Backbone bond lengths (Angstrom), bond angles and torsions (degrees), N, CA, C in turn:
res aa  C-N    CA-C-N  psi(-1)  N-CA   C-N-CA  omega(-1)  CA-C   N-CA-C  phi
1 K - - - 1.456 - - 1.542 108.97 -
2 S 1.349 114.78 137.74 1.445 119.78 -179.60 1.535 110.33 -71.96
3 A 1.330 115.95 147.80 1.460 121.31 -179.68 1.528 111.61 -67.83
4 V 1.320 116.72 -22.19 1.472 122.16 179.78 1.519 107.09 -152.99
5 E 1.339 116.23 145.26 1.434 119.48 -178.64 1.546 111.57 -83.89
6 I 1.324 115.99 108.97 1.457 121.29 175.93 1.542 106.21 -133.60
7 P 1.345 117.62 123.36 1.460 120.12 -176.03 1.527 112.39 -57.71
8 G 1.323 116.95 127.43 1.471 120.97 175.89 1.529 114.95 84.78
9 L 1.349 116.48 0.41 1.463 120.05 179.86 1.517 110.48 -127.98
10 E 1.328 115.87 151.70 1.441 122.48 169.59 1.519 106.21 -120.78
11 V 1.357 116.43 129.88 1.457 120.34 -171.89 1.535 109.74 -124.93
12 A 1.343 116.63 133.43 1.448 120.86 175.38 1.538 107.99 -129.68
13 V 1.333 116.87 150.67 1.477 122.77 -176.04 1.498 111.44 -132.93
14 M 1.355 114.98 138.16 1.464 122.31 168.19 1.527 106.75 -123.27
15 N 1.315 117.38 128.19 1.444 122.74 179.83 1.524 109.12 -136.20
16 F 1.340 116.88 116.00 1.454 121.30 179.77 1.511 110.30 -122.83
17 S 1.325 117.36 127.64 1.455 123.08 178.52 1.531 110.21 -100.19
18 A 1.335 116.07 124.45 1.460 120.08 178.39 1.533 111.66 -68.91
19 L 1.333 116.18 -31.83 1.472 122.26 171.23 1.503 109.02 -116.36
20 E 1.329 117.36 172.14 1.467 119.79 -177.56 1.532 111.57 -61.15
21 M 1.308 117.01 -36.60 1.462 120.70 177.71 1.531 108.12 -110.84
22 G 1.307 116.68 102.43 1.446 120.12 -175.50 1.539 112.69 -84.46
23 G 1.352 114.06 163.61 1.443 119.85 178.34 1.505 112.77 -100.26
24 D 1.336 118.35 -0.31 1.461 121.79 178.27 1.520 110.09 -84.57
25 Y 1.309 114.20 149.07 1.481 120.44 -178.39 1.519 109.15 -142.14
26 Y 1.327 116.12 138.24 1.481 121.16 169.04 1.515 108.03 -141.81
27 D 1.309 116.34 157.58 1.461 120.03 -178.24 1.513 109.42 -163.62
28 F 1.327 113.94 166.37 1.461 122.20 177.82 1.527 109.82 -128.41
29 A 1.336 116.28 151.96 1.473 120.18 178.27 1.509 109.67 -143.80
30 K 1.318 117.71 130.99 1.438 119.86 169.20 1.519 106.56 -89.84
31 V 1.322 116.70 105.74 1.443 121.55 -177.85 1.516 110.55 -76.08
32 S 1.352 115.70 -41.77 1.462 123.46 177.31 1.524 106.23 -162.13
33 D 1.350 117.32 -173.63 1.461 119.83 176.25 1.506 112.08 -69.80
34 R 1.329 117.67 -14.54 1.451 122.31 -178.99 1.521 112.54 -102.79
35 Y 1.328 116.89 -36.94 1.467 122.23 -171.55 1.535 111.20 -110.05
36 F 1.342 114.94 133.70 1.480 121.41 -179.72 1.515 110.60 -131.50
37 G 1.309 116.88 129.27 1.482 121.95 -175.20 1.512 113.30 -102.16
38 I 1.318 115.62 142.45 1.464 123.88 174.55 1.523 108.41 -136.46
39 C 1.330 116.95 127.53 1.467 118.81 -180.00 1.533 111.00 -128.77
40 V 1.320 114.49 156.68 1.444 121.19 173.76 1.542 106.98 -145.46
41 G 1.340 115.90 144.60 1.454 118.84 -178.95 1.525 110.83 -158.22
42 D 1.337 113.64 168.63 1.452 120.93 -178.21 1.534 108.06 -140.11
43 V 1.341 115.85 118.46 1.457 119.96 179.28 1.536 108.54 -89.66
44 A 1.336 117.75 129.04 1.472 122.36 -177.32 1.531 108.19 -60.02
45 G 1.317 116.21 132.30 1.436 121.47 178.78 1.528 111.07 104.26
46 K 1.337 115.64 174.79 1.457 121.18 -177.55 1.522 108.73 -131.71
47 G 1.298 116.04 167.73 1.444 120.92 172.80 1.529 113.91 73.21
48 I 1.368 115.38 -151.97 1.458 121.31 -169.65 1.528 112.58 -61.51
49 P 1.347 122.06 -47.79 1.475 119.33 -177.51 1.528 112.32 -57.88
50 A 1.351 115.90 -44.11 1.469 119.31 178.30 1.529 111.62 -62.97
51 S 1.353 115.61 -38.31 1.447 119.04 -179.93 1.529 112.33 -66.96
52 L 1.324 117.88 -33.74 1.458 120.15 177.42 1.531 110.00 -69.76
53 Q 1.330 117.58 -41.09 1.464 120.23 176.13 1.537 111.48 -62.67
54 M 1.332 114.53 -35.38 1.443 120.48 178.65 1.545 111.06 -65.12
55 M 1.314 116.80 -37.84 1.470 120.33 177.77 1.529 111.43 -65.83
56 I 1.333 116.70 -36.69 1.478 120.03 175.93 1.524 108.96 -65.10
57 L 1.323 116.47 -44.96 1.476 121.18 179.06 1.545 110.61 -60.26
58 R 1.299 116.92 -44.69 1.472 121.26 -179.65 1.509 110.84 -61.93
59 T 1.343 117.70 -43.62 1.481 121.60 -179.53 1.528 110.01 -62.54
60 L 1.326 116.30 -44.91 1.460 121.13 178.77 1.529 111.03 -62.42
61 F 1.334 115.93 -46.94 1.462 119.70 -177.31 1.516 111.63 -62.44
62 R 1.331 116.80 -45.03 1.473 119.44 -177.04 1.524 112.39 -66.56
63 H 1.318 115.36 -29.34 1.483 119.33 178.73 1.538 109.54 -78.54
64 L 1.319 117.08 -50.23 1.481 120.40 -172.56 1.526 113.03 -74.59
65 S 1.325 117.54 -31.76 1.459 119.31 -176.43 1.543 112.83 -68.39
66 T 1.314 116.08 -20.66 1.470 118.89 177.49 1.516 111.82 -91.78
67 E 1.339 115.84 -11.00 1.455 121.02 179.90 1.523 113.43 -95.70
68 K 1.337 116.14 -31.01 1.450 120.71 -172.94 1.544 109.16 -126.25
69 I 1.317 115.36 140.78 1.452 120.55 -177.87 1.513 112.22 -82.26
70 Y 1.345 116.73 -45.54 1.461 119.48 -168.91 1.518 113.17 -88.17
71 P 1.330 116.55 132.62 1.451 122.84 -175.47 1.530 114.33 -53.30
72 A 1.349 117.94 -42.38 1.457 119.68 -177.98 1.535 110.99 -60.68
73 D 1.325 116.83 -38.39 1.481 120.43 178.27 1.544 110.65 -62.34
74 V 1.320 115.04 -42.15 1.485 120.14 -179.06 1.526 109.46 -67.48
75 V 1.321 117.93 -46.67 1.460 121.04 -177.98 1.523 112.79 -64.67
76 N 1.350 115.73 -41.97 1.475 119.87 176.13 1.525 111.09 -58.62
77 E 1.299 116.61 -42.50 1.473 120.84 -177.25 1.519 110.53 -71.32
78 I 1.329 117.22 -41.03 1.466 119.93 177.23 1.529 110.91 -60.35
79 N 1.341 116.01 -43.00 1.448 120.74 -179.68 1.522 112.19 -59.53
80 K 1.338 116.54 -43.74 1.466 120.77 -179.20 1.537 110.33 -63.75
81 N 1.323 116.80 -29.86 1.472 120.02 -178.82 1.511 112.73 -85.22
82 V 1.329 118.91 -41.87 1.479 119.68 -176.06 1.532 111.84 -70.08
83 I 1.335 115.61 -27.38 1.469 118.48 -176.80 1.535 111.10 -62.46
84 K 1.355 115.76 -24.15 1.475 119.93 178.18 1.520 111.65 -74.21
85 D 1.344 115.37 -28.28 1.473 119.67 -171.71 1.542 115.18 -101.83
86 L 1.334 116.11 -24.47 1.458 119.40 -175.74 1.505 112.15 -70.44
87 E 1.354 115.88 143.53 1.438 121.04 171.05 1.543 108.39 -66.69
88 S 1.338 116.93 158.86 1.466 120.11 -175.48 1.536 113.16 -60.39
89 D 1.339 116.21 -30.21 1.474 117.77 -178.00 1.535 112.39 -98.56
90 S 1.330 116.37 13.12 1.466 120.20 -179.38 1.504 110.89 -105.88
91 F 1.322 114.38 154.34 1.475 120.31 173.77 1.549 107.77 -158.01
92 I 1.299 113.69 168.12 1.479 120.29 -177.19 1.520 108.35 -132.97
93 T 1.332 117.13 133.75 1.460 119.95 166.99 1.532 106.84 -93.86
94 F 1.317 116.51 143.34 1.473 119.85 -173.34 1.509 110.24 -155.05
95 L 1.326 114.90 131.49 1.459 121.26 177.36 1.547 107.67 -128.21
96 Y 1.342 114.98 127.57 1.455 119.92 -177.85 1.526 108.96 -124.12
97 C 1.336 116.06 121.68 1.462 122.29 179.36 1.524 108.69 -114.20
98 V 1.309 116.47 140.11 1.456 121.97 171.86 1.533 107.55 -120.38
99 Y 1.321 114.85 126.64 1.466 121.39 177.23 1.511 109.29 -95.13
100 D 1.344 115.68 124.77 1.456 123.10 176.87 1.532 107.37 -94.98
101 A 1.333 116.27 103.10 1.455 120.64 -173.57 1.525 113.53 -68.50
102 E 1.326 117.97 -24.96 1.450 121.07 179.09 1.547 110.36 -77.61
103 E 1.305 116.40 -47.36 1.462 120.78 -178.41 1.548 111.97 -84.50
104 R 1.316 115.85 -10.50 1.488 122.24 -175.73 1.540 109.74 52.98
105 K 1.299 114.55 54.59 1.477 117.69 177.01 1.524 109.05 -137.04
106 M 1.313 114.75 157.59 1.466 122.80 177.79 1.516 109.06 -109.14
107 I 1.339 116.45 130.38 1.469 123.06 177.96 1.515 105.95 -116.48
108 F 1.297 118.93 128.32 1.480 118.22 179.32 1.518 113.28 -142.18
109 S 1.329 113.02 155.87 1.448 122.27 178.35 1.539 106.81 -130.51
110 N 1.326 115.76 136.96 1.466 119.99 -172.52 1.525 111.86 -122.37
111 A 1.331 113.83 133.63 1.464 119.98 176.34 1.548 107.48 -118.73
112 G 1.336 115.99 73.50 1.471 121.18 173.04 1.482 115.37 77.06
113 N 1.333 119.16 7.14 1.460 119.63 179.14 1.525 110.37 -83.18
114 C 1.357 117.13 168.88 1.464 119.81 171.46 1.514 110.04 -56.30
115 Y 1.314 115.49 143.92 1.497 120.47 176.38 1.547 107.91 -64.88
116 P 1.345 115.27 142.56 1.475 117.77 173.59 1.535 109.45 -65.24
117 A 1.308 115.29 152.17 1.481 120.86 175.05 1.521 107.97 -103.66
118 H 1.309 116.26 138.00 1.475 121.62 -179.18 1.550 108.91 -124.94
119 Y 1.339 115.31 118.06 1.435 120.36 172.85 1.524 108.76 -97.71
120 S 1.317 116.18 121.32 1.487 121.01 178.10 1.535 107.40 -98.13
121 K 1.336 115.46 118.51 1.454 119.06 179.86 1.504 111.10 -66.12
122 A 1.333 115.99 -38.84 1.491 120.58 -175.92 1.519 110.53 -58.59
123 G 1.318 118.27 -44.62 1.449 122.15 -178.92 1.515 113.74 -94.58
124 D 1.335 117.41 -8.39 1.464 123.39 -172.79 1.524 111.38 50.70
125 I 1.354 114.26 45.05 1.469 119.78 178.79 1.532 109.49 -125.73
126 I 1.334 113.85 152.10 1.473 119.21 177.46 1.515 107.39 -130.13
127 E 1.343 116.11 136.53 1.441 120.43 178.07 1.519 110.40 -155.37
128 P 1.346 115.94 152.21 1.470 118.96 173.02 1.537 110.55 -69.07
129 V 1.290 116.99 142.77 1.462 120.37 176.46 1.530 107.57 -94.42
130 E 1.318 116.83 110.65 1.453 120.13 -172.31 1.523 111.45 -70.24
131 A 1.322 115.37 123.21 1.451 122.53 -179.96 1.516 109.38 -147.72
132 P 1.349 117.28 80.39 1.447 119.02 -177.35 1.524 112.51 -69.67
133 G 1.295 116.74 153.63 1.465 121.47 179.47 1.506 109.85 -176.09
134 L 1.327 116.80 143.35 1.462 122.31 -178.93 1.526 110.37 -69.21
135 L 1.331 115.41 147.16 1.478 120.87 174.65 1.513 111.10 -55.79
136 L 1.326 117.28 150.78 1.456 120.92 174.28 1.521 109.32 -69.47
137 G 1.339 115.84 142.76 1.457 119.95 174.54 1.495 115.45 86.66
138 V 1.343 118.16 4.22 1.472 120.90 -178.34 1.526 111.12 -93.44
139 S 1.329 116.05 -43.53 1.455 120.21 -177.12 1.535 111.64 -142.20
140 A 1.322 116.56 129.33 1.479 120.84 178.54 1.544 109.64 -69.15
141 D 1.345 117.04 -18.95 1.471 120.51 -178.45 1.522 112.87 -91.40
142 A 1.319 117.88 -0.91 1.451 119.64 -178.14 1.550 109.66 -57.79
143 D 1.329 115.31 138.98 1.446 120.12 -179.22 1.549 107.60 -121.04
144 Y 1.316 116.86 112.44 1.463 120.59 -175.61 1.516 111.49 -94.22
145 N 1.324 114.37 136.37 1.472 120.94 -178.76 1.548 109.57 -109.85
146 A 1.316 113.92 172.79 1.468 119.61 -178.35 1.541 110.20 -118.60
147 V 1.306 115.85 148.59 1.462 124.22 173.27 1.513 106.69 -122.95
148 S 1.323 116.63 144.43 1.486 117.62 178.65 1.539 108.95 -138.68
149 F 1.338 114.69 154.44 1.459 119.72 174.85 1.508 108.81 -154.94
150 K 1.355 115.19 150.78 1.444 123.09 -179.81 1.510 110.97 -76.19
151 L 1.341 114.09 150.32 1.474 119.70 178.18 1.520 109.14 -118.67
152 N 1.327 116.27 147.79 1.460 123.08 177.84 1.532 109.44 -125.48
153 P 1.345 117.31 155.85 1.466 120.16 179.09 1.534 111.24 -53.46
154 G 1.344 114.46 133.89 1.467 120.56 -179.23 1.484 113.62 92.69
155 D 1.354 118.97 -12.95 1.461 120.95 176.52 1.541 109.51 -68.74
156 V 1.313 115.96 155.71 1.479 122.14 178.43 1.495 108.81 -132.18
157 I 1.340 116.06 135.44 1.468 122.52 174.25 1.522 106.04 -116.51
158 A 1.342 117.47 138.57 1.441 120.95 172.35 1.523 110.31 -124.24
159 L 1.329 115.31 131.03 1.457 122.58 174.53 1.518 106.21 -114.23
160 Y 1.342 117.57 140.91 1.469 118.63 -173.34 1.532 111.79 -163.09
161 T 1.323 114.98 163.63 1.466 120.09 172.87 1.517 108.84 -100.14
162 D 1.360 117.10 168.60 1.455 120.09 -171.28 1.533 113.88 -70.07
163 G 1.337 116.52 -12.87 1.475 119.68 175.94 1.531 113.25 -57.97
164 I 1.341 114.59 -23.73 1.473 118.48 -179.36 1.533 110.87 -72.17
165 F 1.354 117.47 -22.30 1.459 121.62 176.18 1.548 112.22 -89.95
166 D 1.320 115.19 -27.33 1.482 120.72 -165.43 1.528 114.35 -85.47
167 V 1.318 117.65 13.34 1.450 121.51 178.39 1.508 108.61 -68.78
168 V 1.338 116.46 134.62 1.482 122.49 -175.07 1.537 109.29 -120.51
169 N 1.348 115.58 140.21 1.472 119.63 176.24 1.536 110.99 -99.80
170 H 1.324 117.73 -176.49 1.461 121.82 -173.19 1.540 110.91 -66.84
171 K 1.329 118.15 -18.48 1.481 121.88 177.67 1.529 110.80 -87.86
172 K 1.326 116.31 3.17 1.491 124.17 -177.69 1.559 110.36 66.99
173 E 1.318 116.48 23.97 1.459 120.57 172.99 1.511 108.96 -82.84
174 I 1.335 117.03 143.76 1.469 121.40 178.31 1.524 109.26 -95.50
175 W 1.324 116.30 138.50 1.478 121.40 -177.56 1.533 109.42 -60.40
176 G 1.322 117.02 -51.50 1.456 121.21 169.82 1.515 117.23 78.58
177 E 1.336 113.74 172.00 1.481 120.02 -174.02 1.526 112.23 -68.67
178 A 1.342 117.06 -41.92 1.467 119.40 -175.31 1.526 111.55 -60.53
179 R 1.339 117.50 -43.99 1.460 120.59 178.38 1.524 111.44 -65.29
180 F 1.369 114.19 -40.77 1.462 117.65 177.77 1.522 112.52 -59.93
181 L 1.311 117.47 -47.45 1.471 121.24 -179.06 1.520 110.48 -63.38
182 Q 1.311 116.89 -37.99 1.480 119.94 178.37 1.534 110.89 -64.08
183 A 1.368 115.16 -44.25 1.484 120.13 178.73 1.528 110.71 -63.61
184 L 1.350 116.72 -38.85 1.461 121.39 179.55 1.540 110.19 -65.55
185 K 1.322 117.55 -41.55 1.476 120.07 178.20 1.511 111.44 -65.56
186 Q 1.327 117.47 -42.13 1.466 121.20 175.72 1.532 110.81 -59.18
187 G 1.347 114.34 -44.49 1.456 120.02 -179.45 1.534 111.82 -64.21
188 A 1.335 116.34 -36.75 1.458 119.90 -178.76 1.542 112.05 -60.18
189 H 1.303 117.37 -24.52 1.471 121.70 177.41 1.513 112.41 -78.61
190 L 1.336 117.46 -13.01 1.465 120.06 -169.97 1.537 113.84 -84.98
191 G 1.327 117.51 -36.74 1.471 118.21 -176.61 1.496 113.13 148.36
192 S 1.320 116.68 -117.63 1.465 121.44 -168.12 1.529 112.04 -74.52
193 A 1.346 115.10 164.75 1.463 120.74 177.47 1.528 111.30 -59.16
194 E 1.307 116.61 -38.04 1.483 121.46 179.12 1.527 110.11 -64.96
195 E 1.325 116.93 -41.12 1.463 120.51 179.23 1.532 111.58 -66.31
196 I 1.313 116.44 -34.05 1.462 120.30 177.59 1.533 110.62 -63.89
197 I 1.358 115.14 -46.16 1.463 119.35 177.84 1.524 110.81 -61.96
198 E 1.322 116.91 -43.81 1.490 120.34 179.83 1.529 110.85 -58.89
199 H 1.342 116.27 -42.26 1.485 119.99 178.97 1.526 110.36 -63.26
200 I 1.346 117.56 -45.75 1.452 119.84 -179.12 1.536 111.55 -62.67
201 M 1.321 116.98 -40.92 1.458 120.35 179.84 1.533 111.88 -67.44
202 R 1.301 117.16 -33.90 1.476 121.13 174.04 1.535 110.50 -62.42
203 E 1.356 115.41 -44.23 1.461 120.40 179.69 1.534 110.87 -63.32
204 I 1.343 116.60 -40.39 1.453 121.49 179.02 1.528 110.54 -64.39
205 T 1.308 116.11 -45.93 1.478 122.45 179.64 1.522 110.68 -60.36
206 N 1.344 115.43 -45.24 1.480 118.91 179.41 1.543 111.54 -63.20
207 F 1.316 115.63 -35.18 1.484 120.77 -179.24 1.503 112.33 -71.15
208 K 1.326 117.65 -48.25 1.466 120.80 -171.55 1.520 112.51 -83.92
209 G 1.332 117.40 -21.88 1.477 119.12 -179.81 1.519 110.64 60.05
210 A 1.335 117.03 -126.99 1.466 121.17 -175.65 1.505 113.37 -90.79
211 E 1.342 117.79 1.97 1.467 120.16 -177.96 1.540 111.23 -66.90
212 K 1.352 114.81 144.47 1.466 120.67 -177.93 1.527 109.95 -75.73
213 Q 1.351 115.89 147.19 1.445 121.11 175.32 1.529 109.12 -91.36
214 F 1.325 117.48 119.72 1.471 121.91 -173.96 1.540 113.28 -97.29
215 D 1.314 117.31 -15.87 1.488 119.65 -176.85 1.534 108.73 -118.84
216 D 1.342 113.99 150.23 1.460 119.08 173.37 1.553 108.58 -64.08
217 M 1.319 114.40 151.48 1.467 119.89 177.29 1.512 109.18 -130.69
218 T 1.297 117.40 131.61 1.485 121.14 172.18 1.508 107.48 -134.84
219 L 1.323 115.91 132.43 1.463 122.18 179.42 1.529 108.09 -138.12
220 I 1.332 114.94 124.08 1.480 120.80 175.44 1.523 106.24 -115.69
221 V 1.298 116.91 121.96 1.484 122.56 177.98 1.532 108.92 -109.81
222 I 1.328 115.17 127.92 1.473 122.55 -176.72 1.530 106.44 -118.62
223 K 1.324 116.72 120.18 1.461 119.93 177.45 1.513 108.47 -110.38
224 V 1.332 116.11 133.99 1.442 121.85 -179.54 1.516 108.97 -86.99
225 L 1.320 116.48 125.04 1.496 120.92 -176.46 1.539 111.10 -88.20
């Protein structure tokens, strides 16, 4: 079963908090019958302060995502609001994607988060989709842009926070982006969005062994039906 009902997509989510109150955030929004929003973010810090900032972010996102269609408009507006509330040493990474169910395309705007990964079934290739953008809460003058690309049946999109890269094994090696992308590509051959996440988590567990996880991890896998 998909984590959220979006026509033509299957969505699965993994969210792990290193502490009881994590700084990672993800959410969904039905913008209209045609447009569907998915966001992921990471609030700098851990515990209660990060959780309070996350609540502010969630309130802003849920309000603005139903008012505005395009991700850049939402991200620009969130930035102008959070900059009033964030402590001087705090910041937020945030990625907001809107799926256009009619055009079957993904539009996204990025504020310093990890780039989304796109697996193309047609070419059997996986690559990060480059979308640079300043962290939220750094500059009131930041201007966020949007990137879009078409999706085809069998394609897979992954949205995630950097905790997914920062897993460390007993040799103090970092799992990193290359291993993550390889595991995602292997998973894309397996089937459902849930099976892809299960495969990636098995690979992470095998890599880190008994080492403790120090960072929050959030992974959203979107499979095009």
